Chimera marker file (.cmm) of the C-alpha trace (Angstrom):
<marker_set name="trace">
<marker id="1" x="-119.790" y="-120.425" z="230.847" r="1" g="1" b="0" radius="0.5"/>
<marker id="2" x="-122.431" y="-118.563" z="232.854" r="1" g="1" b="0" radius="0.5"/>
<marker id="3" x="-121.629" y="-115.290" z="234.560" r="1" g="1" b="0" radius="0.5"/>
<marker id="4" x="-121.592" y="-117.089" z="237.929" r="1" g="1" b="0" radius="0.5"/>
<marker id="5" x="-119.103" y="-119.664" z="236.654" r="1" g="1" b="0" radius="0.5"/>
<marker id="6" x="-117.019" y="-116.921" z="235.067" r="1" g="1" b="0" radius="0.5"/>
<marker id="7" x="-116.929" y="-114.960" z="238.336" r="1" g="1" b="0" radius="0.5"/>
<marker id="8" x="-116.064" y="-118.056" z="240.378" r="1" g="1" b="0" radius="0.5"/>
<marker id="9" x="-113.175" y="-118.855" z="238.016" r="1" g="1" b="0" radius="0.5"/>
<marker id="10" x="-111.853" y="-115.337" z="238.579" r="1" g="1" b="0" radius="0.5"/>
<marker id="11" x="-112.156" y="-115.733" z="242.371" r="1" g="1" b="0" radius="0.5"/>
<marker id="12" x="-110.192" y="-118.965" z="242.245" r="1" g="1" b="0" radius="0.5"/>
<marker id="13" x="-107.446" y="-117.423" z="240.146" r="1" g="1" b="0" radius="0.5"/>
<marker id="14" x="-107.210" y="-113.890" z="241.591" r="1" g="1" b="0" radius="0.5"/>
<marker id="15" x="-108.995" y="-113.833" z="244.973" r="1" g="1" b="0" radius="0.5"/>
<marker id="16" x="-112.318" y="-112.205" z="245.915" r="1" g="1" b="0" radius="0.5"/>
<marker id="17" x="-111.326" y="-108.490" z="245.812" r="1" g="1" b="0" radius="0.5"/>
<marker id="18" x="-109.441" y="-108.732" z="242.533" r="1" g="1" b="0" radius="0.5"/>
<marker id="19" x="-112.133" y="-110.939" z="240.981" r="1" g="1" b="0" radius="0.5"/>
<marker id="20" x="-114.831" y="-108.322" z="241.679" r="1" g="1" b="0" radius="0.5"/>
<marker id="21" x="-112.697" y="-105.579" z="240.103" r="1" g="1" b="0" radius="0.5"/>
<marker id="22" x="-111.901" y="-107.686" z="237.023" r="1" g="1" b="0" radius="0.5"/>
<marker id="23" x="-115.504" y="-108.866" z="236.601" r="1" g="1" b="0" radius="0.5"/>
<marker id="24" x="-116.869" y="-105.317" z="236.909" r="1" g="1" b="0" radius="0.5"/>
<marker id="25" x="-114.347" y="-104.093" z="234.344" r="1" g="1" b="0" radius="0.5"/>
<marker id="26" x="-115.382" y="-106.854" z="231.930" r="1" g="1" b="0" radius="0.5"/>
<marker id="27" x="-119.124" y="-106.268" z="232.528" r="1" g="1" b="0" radius="0.5"/>
<marker id="28" x="-119.537" y="-102.485" z="232.829" r="1" g="1" b="0" radius="0.5"/>
<marker id="29" x="-122.895" y="-100.964" z="233.694" r="1" g="1" b="0" radius="0.5"/>
<marker id="30" x="-124.152" y="-97.400" z="233.742" r="1" g="1" b="0" radius="0.5"/>
<marker id="31" x="-126.870" y="-96.859" z="236.350" r="1" g="1" b="0" radius="0.5"/>
<marker id="32" x="-127.387" y="-100.638" z="236.396" r="1" g="1" b="0" radius="0.5"/>
<marker id="33" x="-127.740" y="-100.909" z="232.623" r="1" g="1" b="0" radius="0.5"/>
<marker id="34" x="-125.221" y="-103.213" z="230.915" r="1" g="1" b="0" radius="0.5"/>
<marker id="35" x="-123.025" y="-101.350" z="228.440" r="1" g="1" b="0" radius="0.5"/>
<marker id="36" x="-122.775" y="-102.523" z="224.836" r="1" g="1" b="0" radius="0.5"/>
<marker id="37" x="-120.117" y="-104.902" z="223.633" r="1" g="1" b="0" radius="0.5"/>
<marker id="38" x="-118.068" y="-103.115" z="220.967" r="1" g="1" b="0" radius="0.5"/>
<marker id="39" x="-115.919" y="-104.445" z="218.163" r="1" g="1" b="0" radius="0.5"/>
<marker id="40" x="-113.357" y="-102.006" z="216.796" r="1" g="1" b="0" radius="0.5"/>
<marker id="41" x="-113.066" y="-102.672" z="213.090" r="1" g="1" b="0" radius="0.5"/>
<marker id="42" x="-109.806" y="-101.680" z="211.392" r="1" g="1" b="0" radius="0.5"/>
<marker id="43" x="-109.518" y="-101.752" z="207.599" r="1" g="1" b="0" radius="0.5"/>
<marker id="44" x="-105.908" y="-102.874" z="207.910" r="1" g="1" b="0" radius="0.5"/>
<marker id="45" x="-106.927" y="-106.002" z="209.876" r="1" g="1" b="0" radius="0.5"/>
<marker id="46" x="-110.217" y="-107.412" z="208.586" r="1" g="1" b="0" radius="0.5"/>
<marker id="47" x="-111.285" y="-110.011" z="211.150" r="1" g="1" b="0" radius="0.5"/>
<marker id="48" x="-114.910" y="-110.660" z="210.259" r="1" g="1" b="0" radius="0.5"/>
<marker id="49" x="-114.946" y="-113.852" z="212.336" r="1" g="1" b="0" radius="0.5"/>
<marker id="50" x="-113.992" y="-111.891" z="215.461" r="1" g="1" b="0" radius="0.5"/>
<marker id="51" x="-116.739" y="-109.340" z="214.814" r="1" g="1" b="0" radius="0.5"/>
<marker id="52" x="-119.232" y="-112.208" z="214.614" r="1" g="1" b="0" radius="0.5"/>
<marker id="53" x="-117.810" y="-113.767" z="217.784" r="1" g="1" b="0" radius="0.5"/>
<marker id="54" x="-118.287" y="-110.456" z="219.650" r="1" g="1" b="0" radius="0.5"/>
<marker id="55" x="-121.827" y="-110.209" z="218.265" r="1" g="1" b="0" radius="0.5"/>
<marker id="56" x="-122.699" y="-113.703" z="219.500" r="1" g="1" b="0" radius="0.5"/>
<marker id="57" x="-121.185" y="-112.889" z="222.901" r="1" g="1" b="0" radius="0.5"/>
<marker id="58" x="-123.337" y="-109.737" z="223.132" r="1" g="1" b="0" radius="0.5"/>
<marker id="59" x="-126.433" y="-111.717" z="222.255" r="1" g="1" b="0" radius="0.5"/>
<marker id="60" x="-125.627" y="-114.392" z="224.858" r="1" g="1" b="0" radius="0.5"/>
<marker id="61" x="-125.396" y="-111.680" z="227.543" r="1" g="1" b="0" radius="0.5"/>
<marker id="62" x="-128.431" y="-109.814" z="226.154" r="1" g="1" b="0" radius="0.5"/>
<marker id="63" x="-126.325" y="-106.712" z="225.591" r="1" g="1" b="0" radius="0.5"/>
<marker id="64" x="-126.287" y="-104.307" z="222.670" r="1" g="1" b="0" radius="0.5"/>
<marker id="65" x="-123.571" y="-104.752" z="220.058" r="1" g="1" b="0" radius="0.5"/>
<marker id="66" x="-121.782" y="-101.905" z="218.294" r="1" g="1" b="0" radius="0.5"/>
<marker id="67" x="-119.169" y="-101.813" z="215.560" r="1" g="1" b="0" radius="0.5"/>
<marker id="68" x="-116.757" y="-98.906" z="215.927" r="1" g="1" b="0" radius="0.5"/>
<marker id="69" x="-114.499" y="-97.678" z="213.143" r="1" g="1" b="0" radius="0.5"/>
<marker id="70" x="-110.829" y="-97.757" z="214.031" r="1" g="1" b="0" radius="0.5"/>
<marker id="71" x="-107.372" y="-97.678" z="212.459" r="1" g="1" b="0" radius="0.5"/>
<marker id="72" x="-103.750" y="-98.356" z="213.321" r="1" g="1" b="0" radius="0.5"/>
<marker id="73" x="-102.669" y="-94.674" z="213.365" r="1" g="1" b="0" radius="0.5"/>
<marker id="74" x="-101.584" y="-94.594" z="217.026" r="1" g="1" b="0" radius="0.5"/>
<marker id="75" x="-99.754" y="-97.923" z="216.805" r="1" g="1" b="0" radius="0.5"/>
<marker id="76" x="-97.958" y="-96.737" z="213.679" r="1" g="1" b="0" radius="0.5"/>
<marker id="77" x="-96.963" y="-93.491" z="215.394" r="1" g="1" b="0" radius="0.5"/>
<marker id="78" x="-95.734" y="-95.405" z="218.442" r="1" g="1" b="0" radius="0.5"/>
<marker id="79" x="-93.557" y="-97.736" z="216.357" r="1" g="1" b="0" radius="0.5"/>
<marker id="80" x="-92.200" y="-94.952" z="214.150" r="1" g="1" b="0" radius="0.5"/>
<marker id="81" x="-91.290" y="-92.646" z="217.061" r="1" g="1" b="0" radius="0.5"/>
<marker id="82" x="-93.799" y="-89.894" z="216.176" r="1" g="1" b="0" radius="0.5"/>
<marker id="83" x="-94.987" y="-88.989" z="219.671" r="1" g="1" b="0" radius="0.5"/>
<marker id="84" x="-96.753" y="-85.609" z="219.752" r="1" g="1" b="0" radius="0.5"/>
<marker id="85" x="-97.293" y="-84.359" z="223.328" r="1" g="1" b="0" radius="0.5"/>
<marker id="86" x="-101.043" y="-84.000" z="222.790" r="1" g="1" b="0" radius="0.5"/>
<marker id="87" x="-101.355" y="-87.741" z="222.069" r="1" g="1" b="0" radius="0.5"/>
<marker id="88" x="-98.493" y="-89.436" z="223.955" r="1" g="1" b="0" radius="0.5"/>
<marker id="89" x="-97.072" y="-89.088" z="227.431" r="1" g="1" b="0" radius="0.5"/>
<marker id="90" x="-93.292" y="-89.252" z="227.157" r="1" g="1" b="0" radius="0.5"/>
<marker id="91" x="-91.638" y="-89.905" z="230.521" r="1" g="1" b="0" radius="0.5"/>
<marker id="92" x="-87.984" y="-88.935" z="230.761" r="1" g="1" b="0" radius="0.5"/>
<marker id="93" x="-85.521" y="-90.715" z="233.068" r="1" g="1" b="0" radius="0.5"/>
<marker id="94" x="-86.104" y="-89.659" z="236.650" r="1" g="1" b="0" radius="0.5"/>
<marker id="95" x="-89.657" y="-88.419" z="236.044" r="1" g="1" b="0" radius="0.5"/>
<marker id="96" x="-92.667" y="-90.016" z="237.671" r="1" g="1" b="0" radius="0.5"/>
<marker id="97" x="-96.251" y="-90.311" z="236.499" r="1" g="1" b="0" radius="0.5"/>
<marker id="98" x="-99.222" y="-89.217" z="238.592" r="1" g="1" b="0" radius="0.5"/>
<marker id="99" x="-102.941" y="-89.700" z="238.123" r="1" g="1" b="0" radius="0.5"/>
<marker id="100" x="-104.935" y="-86.602" z="237.188" r="1" g="1" b="0" radius="0.5"/>
<marker id="101" x="-108.397" y="-88.206" z="236.731" r="1" g="1" b="0" radius="0.5"/>
<marker id="102" x="-109.750" y="-85.399" z="234.574" r="1" g="1" b="0" radius="0.5"/>
<marker id="103" x="-111.396" y="-85.482" z="231.140" r="1" g="1" b="0" radius="0.5"/>
<marker id="104" x="-108.316" y="-84.349" z="229.212" r="1" g="1" b="0" radius="0.5"/>
<marker id="105" x="-105.592" y="-86.518" z="230.699" r="1" g="1" b="0" radius="0.5"/>
<marker id="106" x="-105.597" y="-89.670" z="232.799" r="1" g="1" b="0" radius="0.5"/>
<marker id="107" x="-101.982" y="-89.372" z="233.892" r="1" g="1" b="0" radius="0.5"/>
<marker id="108" x="-99.244" y="-86.775" z="233.678" r="1" g="1" b="0" radius="0.5"/>
<marker id="109" x="-95.583" y="-86.764" z="234.574" r="1" g="1" b="0" radius="0.5"/>
<marker id="110" x="-93.665" y="-84.589" z="236.967" r="1" g="1" b="0" radius="0.5"/>
<link id1="1" id2="2" r="1" g="1" b="0" radius="0.2"/>
<link id1="2" id2="3" r="1" g="1" b="0" radius="0.2"/>
<link id1="3" id2="4" r="1" g="1" b="0" radius="0.2"/>
<link id1="4" id2="5" r="1" g="1" b="0" radius="0.2"/>
<link id1="5" id2="6" r="1" g="1" b="0" radius="0.2"/>
<link id1="6" id2="7" r="1" g="1" b="0" radius="0.2"/>
<link id1="7" id2="8" r="1" g="1" b="0" radius="0.2"/>
<link id1="8" id2="9" r="1" g="1" b="0" radius="0.2"/>
<link id1="9" id2="10" r="1" g="1" b="0" radius="0.2"/>
<link id1="10" id2="11" r="1" g="1" b="0" radius="0.2"/>
<link id1="11" id2="12" r="1" g="1" b="0" radius="0.2"/>
<link id1="12" id2="13" r="1" g="1" b="0" radius="0.2"/>
<link id1="13" id2="14" r="1" g="1" b="0" radius="0.2"/>
<link id1="14" id2="15" r="1" g="1" b="0" radius="0.2"/>
<link id1="15" id2="16" r="1" g="1" b="0" radius="0.2"/>
<link id1="16" id2="17" r="1" g="1" b="0" radius="0.2"/>
<link id1="17" id2="18" r="1" g="1" b="0" radius="0.2"/>
<link id1="18" id2="19" r="1" g="1" b="0" radius="0.2"/>
<link id1="19" id2="20" r="1" g="1" b="0" radius="0.2"/>
<link id1="20" id2="21" r="1" g="1" b="0" radius="0.2"/>
<link id1="21" id2="22" r="1" g="1" b="0" radius="0.2"/>
<link id1="22" id2="23" r="1" g="1" b="0" radius="0.2"/>
<link id1="23" id2="24" r="1" g="1" b="0" radius="0.2"/>
<link id1="24" id2="25" r="1" g="1" b="0" radius="0.2"/>
<link id1="25" id2="26" r="1" g="1" b="0" radius="0.2"/>
<link id1="26" id2="27" r="1" g="1" b="0" radius="0.2"/>
<link id1="27" id2="28" r="1" g="1" b="0" radius="0.2"/>
<link id1="28" id2="29" r="1" g="1" b="0" radius="0.2"/>
<link id1="29" id2="30" r="1" g="1" b="0" radius="0.2"/>
<link id1="30" id2="31" r="1" g="1" b="0" radius="0.2"/>
<link id1="31" id2="32" r="1" g="1" b="0" radius="0.2"/>
<link id1="32" id2="33" r="1" g="1" b="0" radius="0.2"/>
<link id1="33" id2="34" r="1" g="1" b="0" radius="0.2"/>
<link id1="34" id2="35" r="1" g="1" b="0" radius="0.2"/>
<link id1="35" id2="36" r="1" g="1" b="0" radius="0.2"/>
<link id1="36" id2="37" r="1" g="1" b="0" radius="0.2"/>
<link id1="37" id2="38" r="1" g="1" b="0" radius="0.2"/>
<link id1="38" id2="39" r="1" g="1" b="0" radius="0.2"/>
<link id1="39" id2="40" r="1" g="1" b="0" radius="0.2"/>
<link id1="40" id2="41" r="1" g="1" b="0" radius="0.2"/>
<link id1="41" id2="42" r="1" g="1" b="0" radius="0.2"/>
<link id1="42" id2="43" r="1" g="1" b="0" radius="0.2"/>
<link id1="43" id2="44" r="1" g="1" b="0" radius="0.2"/>
<link id1="44" id2="45" r="1" g="1" b="0" radius="0.2"/>
<link id1="45" id2="46" r="1" g="1" b="0" radius="0.2"/>
<link id1="46" id2="47" r="1" g="1" b="0" radius="0.2"/>
<link id1="47" id2="48" r="1" g="1" b="0" radius="0.2"/>
<link id1="48" id2="49" r="1" g="1" b="0" radius="0.2"/>
<link id1="49" id2="50" r="1" g="1" b="0" radius="0.2"/>
<link id1="50" id2="51" r="1" g="1" b="0" radius="0.2"/>
<link id1="51" id2="52" r="1" g="1" b="0" radius="0.2"/>
<link id1="52" id2="53" r="1" g="1" b="0" radius="0.2"/>
<link id1="53" id2="54" r="1" g="1" b="0" radius="0.2"/>
<link id1="54" id2="55" r="1" g="1" b="0" radius="0.2"/>
<link id1="55" id2="56" r="1" g="1" b="0" radius="0.2"/>
<link id1="56" id2="57" r="1" g="1" b="0" radius="0.2"/>
<link id1="57" id2="58" r="1" g="1" b="0" radius="0.2"/>
<link id1="58" id2="59" r="1" g="1" b="0" radius="0.2"/>
<link id1="59" id2="60" r="1" g="1" b="0" radius="0.2"/>
<link id1="60" id2="61" r="1" g="1" b="0" radius="0.2"/>
<link id1="61" id2="62" r="1" g="1" b="0" radius="0.2"/>
<link id1="62" id2="63" r="1" g="1" b="0" radius="0.2"/>
<link id1="63" id2="64" r="1" g="1" b="0" radius="0.2"/>
<link id1="64" id2="65" r="1" g="1" b="0" radius="0.2"/>
<link id1="65" id2="66" r="1" g="1" b="0" radius="0.2"/>
<link id1="66" id2="67" r="1" g="1" b="0" radius="0.2"/>
<link id1="67" id2="68" r="1" g="1" b="0" radius="0.2"/>
<link id1="68" id2="69" r="1" g="1" b="0" radius="0.2"/>
<link id1="69" id2="70" r="1" g="1" b="0" radius="0.2"/>
<link id1="70" id2="71" r="1" g="1" b="0" radius="0.2"/>
<link id1="71" id2="72" r="1" g="1" b="0" radius="0.2"/>
<link id1="72" id2="73" r="1" g="1" b="0" radius="0.2"/>
<link id1="73" id2="74" r="1" g="1" b="0" radius="0.2"/>
<link id1="74" id2="75" r="1" g="1" b="0" radius="0.2"/>
<link id1="75" id2="76" r="1" g="1" b="0" radius="0.2"/>
<link id1="76" id2="77" r="1" g="1" b="0" radius="0.2"/>
<link id1="77" id2="78" r="1" g="1" b="0" radius="0.2"/>
<link id1="78" id2="79" r="1" g="1" b="0" radius="0.2"/>
<link id1="79" id2="80" r="1" g="1" b="0" radius="0.2"/>
<link id1="80" id2="81" r="1" g="1" b="0" radius="0.2"/>
<link id1="81" id2="82" r="1" g="1" b="0" radius="0.2"/>
<link id1="82" id2="83" r="1" g="1" b="0" radius="0.2"/>
<link id1="83" id2="84" r="1" g="1" b="0" radius="0.2"/>
<link id1="84" id2="85" r="1" g="1" b="0" radius="0.2"/>
<link id1="85" id2="86" r="1" g="1" b="0" radius="0.2"/>
<link id1="86" id2="87" r="1" g="1" b="0" radius="0.2"/>
<link id1="87" id2="88" r="1" g="1" b="0" radius="0.2"/>
<link id1="88" id2="89" r="1" g="1" b="0" radius="0.2"/>
<link id1="89" id2="90" r="1" g="1" b="0" radius="0.2"/>
<link id1="90" id2="91" r="1" g="1" b="0" radius="0.2"/>
<link id1="91" id2="92" r="1" g="1" b="0" radius="0.2"/>
<link id1="92" id2="93" r="1" g="1" b="0" radius="0.2"/>
<link id1="93" id2="94" r="1" g="1" b="0" radius="0.2"/>
<link id1="94" id2="95" r="1" g="1" b="0" radius="0.2"/>
<link id1="95" id2="96" r="1" g="1" b="0" radius="0.2"/>
<link id1="96" id2="97" r="1" g="1" b="0" radius="0.2"/>
<link id1="97" id2="98" r="1" g="1" b="0" radius="0.2"/>
<link id1="98" id2="99" r="1" g="1" b="0" radius="0.2"/>
<link id1="99" id2="100" r="1" g="1" b="0" radius="0.2"/>
<link id1="100" id2="101" r="1" g="1" b="0" radius="0.2"/>
<link id1="101" id2="102" r="1" g="1" b="0" radius="0.2"/>
<link id1="102" id2="103" r="1" g="1" b="0" radius="0.2"/>
<link id1="103" id2="104" r="1" g="1" b="0" radius="0.2"/>
<link id1="104" id2="105" r="1" g="1" b="0" radius="0.2"/>
<link id1="105" id2="106" r="1" g="1" b="0" radius="0.2"/>
<link id1="106" id2="107" r="1" g="1" b="0" radius="0.2"/>
<link id1="107" id2="108" r="1" g="1" b="0" radius="0.2"/>
<link id1="108" id2="109" r="1" g="1" b="0" radius="0.2"/>
<link id1="109" id2="110" r="1" g="1" b="0" radius="0.2"/>
</marker_set>
């Protein structure tokens, strides 16, 4: 599917405004330069075929490809109820979240 076909499919499914937002999120640029496609590799889940699929996708879009090292630490903490304030936002009943848009936190609760 070409980028034009991909965009048109998004327009048909989500409408023009939403399609532009979704397409831009899926094809990020920095000063007009396409950003690399990244594959997060986790030792716990070795999916070599998915890494290769991402690599082929990057090549087809003429974008750089990067492999990032990852792990399941945050997912494990989430499941096991270990939620330190510096890594998780715990919202108590009656609290609301608000956007902060700074480098340290994306949202906070009040």
